[in-house]
N, C-alpha and C positions, 0 to 999 in steps of 0.2 A: 367654449371648450378650449383648454390649453393644449396646443398641439404637441405631438412628440417631436423630438429632434430627429434627424435623419436616422433611420434604423441601421444599426451596425451589425456586422457579421460576428459570429462566435469568435473567430480568430482575432478580430479587432479588439473585442472585449478582453480576451485572454492576453493580448499584447499590452493593454493598459495595466492589467494585474501584474504582469511580469516586470514592470518598472517600479513597483512599490518597494520601499526599503524593508529589510528584514527586522524582526524583533531581536532583542539582545540575546546573547548567550548567557547561560548560567550553569553552575555545577549541579549534577544530580548523582546520587548514589546509584550503584549498579542495580539495586533492587527497585529503584524508582524510575529507571531510564527506559524500560520497555515501552515502545510506542512513541518515544520522543525522537526528535530529529537531531542528528549529530551535527555539532557546530564546527568541527574541524576534521581534517583527514586523520585517520588512524593508521600508523605504520607499526609493523612488528618490531618490538623492542629487543627481541632475541629470537634465536631459532626455536622452533616448536616441532616436536616435543623436546628438543634439546639433547637428545641422545638416541642412538640406534636401539630399536626395541623389536621384540619378536611379536608377530601376529598370530602365532600358534603355540601350542604346547609341543615340545619336542627337544631337539638337540641343536645347539649352535656349533658350527664347525666351519671348515674351509671347503669351498665348493670343489677345488681341484683334488681334494682327497676322495671325492665321490665319483670321479670320472669313470663312466662305463658301468656304474653300479646298477644292478637289476636283481630280480628275485633269484635267478639261477647263479648269479655271480655277485654276491653282496660285497660291499666295502667294509673292512674291519677297522674300527676306530676305538680308541680308549676314552671313556668318560672320566675326566679328571676332577670334576667339580660340579656343584649345583649353583646356578645363578639365582640368588634369593631376591624375591620381589622387594622393590624399594631400596635395594642396596647396589653399590658399584662393585662389579666383580673384580677381584684382586689377582686375576690370572691373565696370562697371555697364551692363547692356543698355538701350539706348534704342529708340525706335520703329524697327521694321524691322531689328533686329539679332538675331543668334543666336550661340551658342557651341557648338562641338563638345564632346560629353561622353560618358563611358563609364559603364557600369553601376556604381553605387556612388560616382560622382563627386559633388563638392559643387557645388550650383547657384550661379551668379553672381548678384550683386544685380540686381534688375529682372526676372529670369526667374520665371515662375509655372507653367510646364509644360515637358514634354519631348516631342518628336515622335520616333518611331522612325526610324532611318536608312532603313528600307524605304520610308518615305513621303516621301523627299526625292530630288532629283536635281540634278547640277551644272547651273549656268546661266551659266557663264563667270566667270573671275576668282574672287573670293571669294563670289560669289552662289550661292544654291541656291534651287530651287523646292520648295515643300512642298505635297503633294497631298492633305492631310487636315487638317481643322480640329481643334482641341483645346480642351478646357475647362480653366480654371485648376485645377491640382492633378493633371492627368493625368500618369501615369508618374513620380510624385514620392512619396518618403517624407519627410514633414515632420519637423522636428527633435524633436518629442515624440510621434511616432506609435508608437514602440516603448514608451515610458514617459515620463510627465510627472513632472517633479521634484515630490517630496512625495507621490506616489501609493503606496498600499499594494500591494506586489507579492507578498509571501510572508507568511503568518500564522505566528505562533508555534505550534508543534506540527505543522508541515508536515514530512513526510519528504522529504528532499532527493533529487531525481532527477537524472540527468545533465543534463537541460535546465535544471534550477534552478541547478546548478553553473555552467553557461554564463551564465545570467542574472546571477548574482553577479559573475562575472568581468567581464562587460560594464560593471559599475560600479566596477571596480578593487578589489573585495573579495578579499583573499588569506587572511584569517582570519575565521571566523564562529563565533558562540556557538551551541553545540548542547548537548543534554542528554547527560550522561554515560551510557555504556552500563551498564545494570543488571548487576550481578554475580550470576550464578545458579549454584547448586550443585545437581547432579542426583544423588541418592543412590538406589541400588537396594537392595531388601530381599528376603529370602527364602532359606531353606535350600537351595532347589532351583536357585538362580541361580548361574552361573559366568561369568567374563569371556568376551567374544566371541572372544578369541584362543585359548581352550582348547577341546579336544574334550570335550563333556559326557559323563560316564558315564551309564549307565541311570538314569532317574529325575530327571535334571537337565536344565536348558535354558540356552542362552547368554543373556547380558544384551542383549536387543534394545531394551528401553525406554530405557536410559540414552543410547544413541547416537541414537535417533530423537527423543527429547525434547530433547536438547542441540542437535540440528540445527534443530528447530523454534524453539528459543530464539534461535539465531543468525539465523534467518530473520526473527524479530521485532525484530532490532536489539540483542539482549542479548549479553553475553559469558558463555558457559556453560562450566562445568567439570564433567566426570564425576568424582564423588567416591567411586567405588568401590561395593562391595557389602557390606552388613551382613546377617548371618543373623538369624533370628527370635529375637533376644535383646534384651529390653527395655533392659537396662543399657548394652549396647554401642551400641544405636540412639540412646539418649538422649545418650550422650557424643558420638557423631558429629554429631547434629543441633545440639547446643549449640556444638560447636566450629565448625561451618560457619556458624552464625548470627552468629558474631563477625566474619566477614570477607566476608559476602555480603549482598546486598539481598533475595534470594529463595532459599529452600531448598525444593527439590522432592523429595518422597519418593515413589518408585514402589513400589507394593505396600503392604500393611499399612493400607489405608484402609477396609476393610469392618468389619462388626461381629462378626467372628470372635474366638475366644478368643486367637489368636496375634497379633492386630492391635493394636499398641501406639501407633500414630502419634498418635491424638487425645490420649491421656494425656500423651505426651511434649511435644506442642505446648503443651498447657495448663500444663505445668510450667515453661515458660520465663518470664523476667521480664516482668511486665505483659502476660501473654498474654491474648488474647481469641479464643475460638472463634466464628467467624462462620457457617460452613457445615459441616455434616456430613450430606451426603445431598442430592442434587438430583433433581428429578422429570424425569430424562431416561434414555434407554436408547440405547446402552450408556453407562455412566459414573455410575451412581447413587451409588457411595460416595465422591464427590468431597469433599475437605476444604479449607477455607480458614480460615486463622487469622492473627493478627498478634501480634507481640511487640516489646519494646523492649530492645535489647542495647547496652549502653554508650552509651545515649542515641540510638541509631539505630533507625529504624522498620524492622522486618523482616517480610516477607511469607512465610508458611508455606503450602505447597501439598501436599496429599496426593492422589496419583493412584492409580487402581486398578492392579492388577498385570497384568491381561490387556492385551495390547498394543493391541488396537483400542479398548477402553474408555479406556486411557490417552491414546491419540492423539486420540480424539474430545474428551475432557475438555480436553486441552491446546489444541486448536484453538478450542474454544468459550470457554474461560476463561483459560488461561495466555497465549495470544497477546494478547488484549485487556488482560490485566494488565500485561504487559511493555510494550506500546505506551502504555498509560496512564501508567506510571511515567516514560516519556520525553516525556510531554506531548502525545501524539498527538491532533490535533484533528479528524481525519477520521472516517468511518463505521467502526464496528467490524465491520460486516457484510462478509464476503468477497464477491468478485464472484459474480454469479448468472447462470445461463442457464435458459431454459425448455426443457423436454424432455417428450416423450411417453413415458409409462411402458409398458414392454413386457410386464409381468405385474402381477397384483394383489399388493398387500402389505397385511398386517394390522398394526394398531397398537392400543394400549390407551389409552382416554380418560384424561385426567388426567396424562399424561406426554408429553414431547416426544421423539420418536424420530428418530435420525439414522441413515439407511440408506445404506450404501455403494452407489454406482452407477457403472457404466461407461457412458460416452457414445459413441454412434455417430451419424454423420451421418444425418439424417432423409431417407429415400428419397423420400417423397412426402407431400403434405398434401392430404386430400380437399377439393375445391373447396367453398366456401361453409360451411366448418366452422371458424369462428374459435375459438381456444382462450383460456382464461382463467387468470389467476393464482388459485390456490386461496384465497390469503389475502385478496385485494383485489377480485377480479372484473374487474380491468382487462384489456382485450383484449391478448393477447401472442402473437405468432407463434413457435412453437418451431422450432428448427433442428436439434434432436438427438432421438434416442431414448435413454431412460435404462433401462439393464438393471440391475436390482437384483443385488447380489452377496451371496449368502447365506453363512452360516457362523458358527461360534462366535467370540466376541469375543477368544479367545486365539490366533487365527490371524493371522499377519502378512501372508500372501499376499493375502487378500481386500482389505485396505485399501491394499496396495501396488498392486493392479490397478485400484483405483478412481480415477476422475477427480474425484470430489467426493462430497458428502453431500446426500442428499435429506432435507428436513426435513418430518416429519409432525407438525403441531401438536397441542396437548393436546386440542382439541375434536373430533378426528377419530378414527375407528376404522380408518383405512387409506385406500388409494386403489385404484381399479380399473384394470385394463389399459386403455390408451387415454387415461387422464386426463393432463392437462398439469400438471406439477409444476415447482417451482423447485429447481435444484441449486446448492448452494454449492460453488464450485470450490476445489480445493486451490490454494494460492498457489505 
């Protein structure tokens, strides 16, 4: 048996990942940029909206002309013009004057507030009575309320969301510098694995890992390709990995990562040019036989990842390590932690000290919370009110149904031997 190297902590593995160089930047049209990672800071190039505008339908006027105005003692002002939508008013309001304005309309010179039409009434001719006083700035968006010229709006490494696309469009941006999508090859191994399109004969299984891992890579912003299945033949596996390393940024091998006699992944990774084995074994469960290495092929930095063959182990490792790896390569500047919720555990679960356990859980709405019983985050002690019950999903790591039924992973840290039923735990949600 080939032994594991020293088991590393999750933080140690993520530290290795954080040192990898980023992929290059490239331009993308605004319509192609959603979900991509911004390659440089974006600063406001002008004030936004760029002019003072009304937030209501009503009358633009001077606040001091409405001092003390009320229903029984209205202020009398003269409406001298209409502010047309999309046009610059060509008037300047003087004392006792107002201009009719619609929501979004540009304020005329001299106006410093807008009164809603509901607080006005005709008073004959062009005059109106206003029955409510206003303060300067009431019902106005000022020219730089949305953004001031020169202000930092989006940081490099930010993953662009639909609202960010709208923000860029507001400044006339039609092309934006983003990180190139990392190219990922997902290679399955094992004499027992057949393509998902085939009916497996007795003793064989369909290739579940390649499809699920490729989907996870796409979710993380990468461009993933399923590279087929290689049986447990070291020479063929070496040829396949070397070929894929020439055209991809990341090569992921599913299976062949443990210390068994048939498992050749480590040796093949180490045989590549300027290879460096960084991780072979992590103190987690499931997913202990995780491999991380680097190489240099034709002057390009290549990341090499070995995942366990069991589907739950592979997906847990992929979520804990591969997703942060792919996001880091794209310069992601946010938290690597997935969204978390607090939940009350429905049954006791055991764990082993010295390793971090990731337990599959199904979330259910919490039916009731006993009065006067605040709950706490196990890791920090901060008061946190749970909204869910967490039902552990038990089963072997080779079963796909368990993780498919789960809403997330409950993390049991290295310094605990488990949790009791009724404890409040944190659940990392699947994205």
